[in-house]
C-alpha positions in Angstrom: 126.3 69.9 73.6 122.8 70.5 75.0 119.7 69.0 73.4 117.8 71.0 70.9 114.5 72.0 72.6 111.3 72.2 70.4 108.1 73.7 71.9 104.8 72.7 70.3 101.9 75.0 71.0 98.3 75.0 69.9 94.8 75.6 71.3 93.2 72.8 73.2 92.4 70.1 70.6 94.9 71.6 68.2 97.1 68.6 68.0 100.0 69.3 70.4 100.1 65.9 72.0 99.7 64.0 68.7 102.5 66.0 67.0 104.8 65.7 70.0 104.4 61.9 70.0 105.0 61.8 66.3 108.1 63.9 66.5 109.4 61.8 69.4 109.1 58.7 67.2 110.7 60.5 64.2 113.6 62.3 65.9 116.4 60.0 67.1 117.6 60.2 70.7 114.7 62.4 71.9 112.4 62.7 74.9 109.1 64.5 75.3 107.5 66.4 78.1 103.7 66.8 78.2 102.3 69.9 79.9 99.0 68.2 80.9 100.9 65.5 82.8 101.8 68.0 85.6 99.6 69.4 88.3 100.5 73.0 87.7 99.2 76.0 89.6 97.7 78.7 87.4 95.0 81.4 87.6 91.8 80.2 89.1 89.7 81.9 86.5 91.2 81.7 83.0 88.8 84.2 81.6 89.6 86.8 84.2 93.3 86.1 83.7 92.8 86.7 79.9 90.8 89.9 80.6 93.6 91.1 82.9 96.3 90.8 80.3 97.2 87.1 80.5 100.5 87.3 82.3 102.0 83.9 81.6 104.5 84.2 84.5 101.5 83.8 86.9 101.7 80.1 86.2 103.8 78.1 88.6 105.6 75.8 86.1 108.2 74.5 88.7 107.5 70.8 88.2 107.6 71.1 84.4 110.8 73.2 84.6 112.5 70.7 87.0 111.8 67.9 84.6 113.1 69.9 81.7 116.3 70.8 83.5 116.8 67.0 84.3 116.4 66.2 80.6 118.8 69.0 79.6 121.5 67.3 81.5 121.0 64.0 79.7 122.8 63.0 76.5 119.9 63.7 74.2 119.7 65.3 70.8 116.2 66.6 71.1 113.6 67.5 73.8 110.1 68.0 72.5 107.7 70.0 74.7 103.9 69.7 74.5 103.7 73.2 75.9 101.0 75.8 75.1 102.9 79.0 76.1 105.8 79.2 73.4 108.2 81.9 74.6 105.6 83.7 76.9 106.8 82.2 80.3 110.1 83.7 81.2 111.4 80.6 83.1 110.8 78.2 80.2 111.5 80.5 77.2 115.2 80.6 77.8 115.5 76.9 77.1 113.5 76.8 73.8 115.4 76.7 70.5 112.4 76.4 68.2 108.8 77.3 69.0 106.1 75.8 66.7 102.4 76.8 66.7 100.0 74.3 65.2 97.3 76.6 63.7 94.2 74.5 63.9 90.8 76.2 63.1 88.9 76.7 66.3 85.9 74.6 65.0 88.2 71.7 64.2 90.0 72.0 67.6 86.7 72.2 69.5 85.3 69.0 67.8 88.6 67.2 68.5 88.5 68.2 72.1 84.8 67.2 72.5 85.6 63.8 70.8 88.6 63.3 73.1 87.2 64.6 76.4 83.5 63.7 76.3 83.4 60.2 74.9 80.6 58.4 76.7 79.3 61.6 78.4 75.7 62.7 78.5 74.4 65.1 76.0 73.8 67.5 78.9 77.5 67.5 79.8 78.5 68.2 76.2 75.9 71.0 75.8 77.1 72.5 79.1 80.6 72.6 77.8 79.4 74.2 74.6 77.6 76.8 76.6 80.8 77.5 78.6 82.8 77.8 75.4 80.4 80.3 73.8 79.9 82.3 77.0 83.6 82.8 77.7 85.9 79.9 77.1 86.4 80.9 73.4 88.3 84.0 74.7 91.0 81.7 76.0 91.4 80.2 72.5 91.5 83.7 70.9 94.2 84.8 73.5 96.4 82.1 72.1 95.9 83.2 68.6 96.6 86.8 69.6 99.8 86.2 71.6 101.2 82.7 71.2 100.8 82.3 67.5 102.7 85.5 66.5 105.4 84.7 69.1 106.2 81.4 67.6 109.1 80.7 65.1 107.0 78.6 62.8 103.3 78.3 62.2 102.0 75.1 60.7 98.6 74.4 59.3 96.8 72.2 61.8 94.6 70.7 59.1 97.5 68.9 57.4 98.1 65.3 58.2 100.2 64.3 61.3 103.0 63.2 59.0 103.0 66.4 56.9 103.1 68.5 60.1 106.0 66.4 61.5 107.9 66.6 58.2 107.5 70.4 58.0 108.8 70.8 61.6 111.7 68.4 61.0 112.7 70.4 57.9 112.8 73.5 60.0 114.8 71.8 62.7 117.5 70.8 60.2 117.7 74.4 59.0 117.8 75.7 62.6 120.6 73.5 63.8 
């Protein structure tokens, strides 16, 4: 019997990694893959990619896919993916049994990302990132809300506690299996 594959998506700062780690602790005989661990080839300009229709298959996810296929051959009960694309990439979607979108308000996600990525940076670096967000980066976040969120099997409120989110997902896994 193949492992049950759960995909966790959210905007940057939305809680994907935190929830995947929590689920990996909570679900017995599980392993996790983290999208950001891999050096993946994608569009050079994300905003142009979004403006041109956001074809998720333009991303070369070969290293991520190879690792997923290795885990699928192991005697695991669950594989949890920290993976932002839900069912949108044709090579990965066929392996996903349950796609979850953590619906975190954009302001909360932005603050989380700034706190995570800019600790110890200069005010100028933070302001520059804010300017980038306002001048175009926000469109990438909105793309996810427009395409990934409605394409997910379950949407969970990203303002809930880590434990509440994990419990909701686990309840859904039990119903799905």
